[in-house]
N, C-alpha and C positions, 0 to 999 in steps of 0.2 A: 259794381259787381266782379270780385277774384272768383275764380272756380278755380281748384288746385287738386291734383290729387293726390290722395292718404291712402295704401297701401291695396288695398281692391276695389275702396271707395273717393264717392268727389263730394265734396266739401265745397259750400257757396258760402263766402261770408265778406258782408260790404267793407265798404272802405275803412271802419272805425275799429273791425276786426272783430265783428260780433259772429259768431256763428249761426250762421241762417238758419240750415236744412244738410240733413245727414242722406245724399242713395244710394244704395248702397250695392244695391244690385245685385245682392245675393244669391238672387234664378236666373243668372247668363252665367253659360259653362260655361270656357274657355281650357279645353283639355291641355295638359304639356302632351310635343310631339313627339313619336311615334313613328322609327326608334330615334331617339335625343342620345351619344352624337351620331349622322347619317351622315353616307359619300353619297348615296345615288335619288334617292327617296322618301317620301317618309308622311306622315296625313297627321292634318289636324282636325279634333273632334271641335265640335261648338254645340253652343241650343243655346238663343237667342226667341223667349217666349215673345207670342206676334204681338203684345200691347207695348211695343218696343219697336214697330215695324214704326219707317222712321226712314232721311237721308241714313245710310247705315255705309260699314265698310270692313272688311278684314283683309292688315295690309300684314308690309312683310321690309321690313328696313335692313341693311348691314349698321353694323359697328355707328359710321359717321351721320344716321339718319338719309339714307339717303335711300329711297323706294323700289324694291325690288318685284312687289306683288304691292296694286293696289286697286285691288278685286270688289265693285261696288255692287255687283250683284252677289248677296248670301239671301236660305236662306231660315224665316220668321215660324213660329211652333210648332220646330221638329226637331229630332238630332240631325246635324248636320255632319257632308265632310268636305276637307281639302285635300288634294294630296297636291305636296308643290315637288320639283326637284329639281336639282341644282346640279342640272346639265354645266352650269356656265358659271358657276361660283368659285369660290377660292373659298379655303379654309378662313374656319371665324364662329364669330358668334355673331349671330340675326334677333333679332326682336320680332316678332309679332304682335297683331292684338285685335281687336274688337274698338271701332268709334260706332254711335251710333248717337245724333244730332250734331256733330260736335264736339262730341263729347267724347275722351276717348277714354275703357271703360274697365277693362282686361288687356295684358301681357306676356307674356311670355319672354322666356328667352329659347337657342336652339344651336343647334351648334355643328356647323358642316370642317369634316376630315376630308380628308384626299390621298 
């Protein structure tokens, strides 16, 4: 079975390319960081319903895919927020997202301008 990300959806296909199922994860919210672009700090708001409680992480990578933050402890069942400092980072575009049980569910881009 092959799992591919398509927009905000995770699509599972078998090797014959037949669609097996679509999980929209529409009830998971990952807001755009604010402010964006930013030079010092930004905040990321997110919401993950309790039913998705599992192996999860909120991560931030640079354009090359190198992990800047690999936050393993995230909250479920209530609106949550993480503050992120760009103190030791250079100007550029960074990707952040939510992964649950090994599936990349939501991603966004943010820009640091120094």
